[in-house]
C-alpha positions in Angstrom: 187.9 8.3 30.2 191.2 6.9 29.0 192.7 5.6 25.8 195.9 3.6 25.8 199.0 5.0 24.2 201.6 2.7 22.5 204.5 5.0 23.3 205.9 6.6 26.4 203.4 9.3 27.3 204.3 13.0 27.2 202.2 14.7 29.8 200.3 18.0 29.3 197.8 19.9 31.4 194.8 22.0 30.6 193.3 24.3 33.3 189.7 24.5 32.3 187.5 27.4 33.5 184.0 28.6 32.6 185.0 31.9 30.8 183.8 35.4 30.8 183.6 38.4 28.5 185.4 40.5 31.1 189.1 40.2 30.5 189.9 40.8 34.2 188.1 37.6 35.0 190.9 35.6 33.4 193.6 36.9 35.6 193.3 34.4 38.5 193.1 31.5 36.0 196.2 32.7 34.2 197.9 33.2 37.5 197.4 29.5 38.3 198.9 28.6 34.9 201.9 30.9 35.6 202.4 29.2 39.0 202.3 25.8 37.4 204.8 26.9 34.7 207.1 28.4 37.4 207.1 25.2 39.4 207.2 22.8 36.4 208.6 24.7 33.4 208.8 21.5 31.3 205.1 20.7 31.7 203.1 22.0 28.8 200.1 23.8 30.3 197.4 25.9 28.8 194.2 27.6 30.0 191.0 26.8 28.2 187.4 28.1 28.6 183.9 26.7 28.1 182.3 30.0 27.1 182.8 33.6 26.2 186.6 33.6 25.6 189.3 31.7 23.9 190.8 29.2 23.6 188.1 26.6 24.0 188.9 23.1 25.2 189.2 21.5 21.7 191.6 24.3 20.5 193.8 24.0 23.6 193.9 20.2 23.4 194.8 20.4 19.7 197.6 22.8 20.4 199.1 20.6 23.0 198.7 17.4 21.0 200.4 19.2 18.0 203.4 19.7 20.4 203.6 15.9 20.9 201.5 15.5 24.0 200.1 12.0 24.3 198.7 12.1 27.9 196.5 15.1 28.7 195.1 15.9 32.1 192.2 18.4 32.3 191.6 20.2 35.6 188.3 22.0 35.9 188.8 25.1 37.9 185.3 25.0 39.2 184.2 25.2 42.9 181.8 22.2 42.5 180.7 19.5 40.1 177.7 21.0 38.5 176.2 20.4 35.1 179.3 21.6 33.2 181.6 19.2 35.1 179.1 16.3 35.1 177.8 16.6 31.5 179.4 19.2 29.3 183.1 18.5 29.9 182.9 14.7 29.7 181.0 15.1 26.4 183.8 17.4 25.1 186.4 15.0 26.2 184.7 12.1 24.6 184.7 13.9 21.3 188.5 14.6 21.8 189.1 10.9 22.5 187.5 10.1 19.1 189.4 12.9 17.3 192.8 12.0 18.9 192.8 8.2 19.5 196.5 8.2 20.1 196.2 10.5 23.2 195.1 9.5 26.7 192.8 12.0 28.4 192.2 12.3 32.1 189.4 14.4 33.6 190.3 15.4 37.1 187.8 16.3 39.8 186.7 19.9 40.0 189.3 21.9 42.0 186.8 23.1 44.5 186.0 19.5 45.5 189.6 19.0 46.8 189.7 19.1 50.6 192.7 21.4 50.5 190.8 24.0 48.5 187.8 23.7 50.9 190.1 24.2 53.9 191.8 27.2 52.2 188.4 28.8 51.5 187.4 28.3 55.1 190.6 29.9 56.2 190.1 32.9 54.0 186.5 33.3 55.3 187.7 33.2 58.9 190.5 35.7 58.2 187.8 38.0 56.7 186.1 37.9 60.1 189.3 38.8 62.0 190.4 35.3 63.1 194.2 34.6 63.0 195.5 31.4 61.4 196.4 30.1 64.9 192.7 30.3 65.9 191.8 27.7 63.2 193.1 24.7 65.0 
C-alpha cells in the first residue's frame, strides 16, 4: 500500500503492537523503540497500539506526519499474521492513505514471521532446556 511522494521522502517508523491495560506489558515494546532510537537517533520512531492503550495508529501517524514525515513504515510487533495483521491493520492504513495523500505508507511483515526472530525464539527455547548456544549448530 503506497502513495507516491513528490518530494524527497523523510522516513519515519511506527512499532505497532496489540496493546494491554497492564502498563508493564508495554515495557518490551518501548525497549524496542529505545533500541531503535539508540541505533538511529535521527529516525523518528513511535510506538502505537491497536487496543487498550495509547497512542493508537492514527494518532502516532499524525504526530509523525506533523513532524514532516512523508514516508512511514509500520512494523507490526506480532508473532504471526493473524486477523489483526491481515485485516485490521491494512484497513487502518488505507484510511491513513486517504487522510494523508502526501505520505507514503509501508506495512511491513509481522516481526514474528522474520526467520531471524524464529531462530532467536528457538534459541531461547533450547536455552531454557539447558542447551548451550554451541549445541544449536
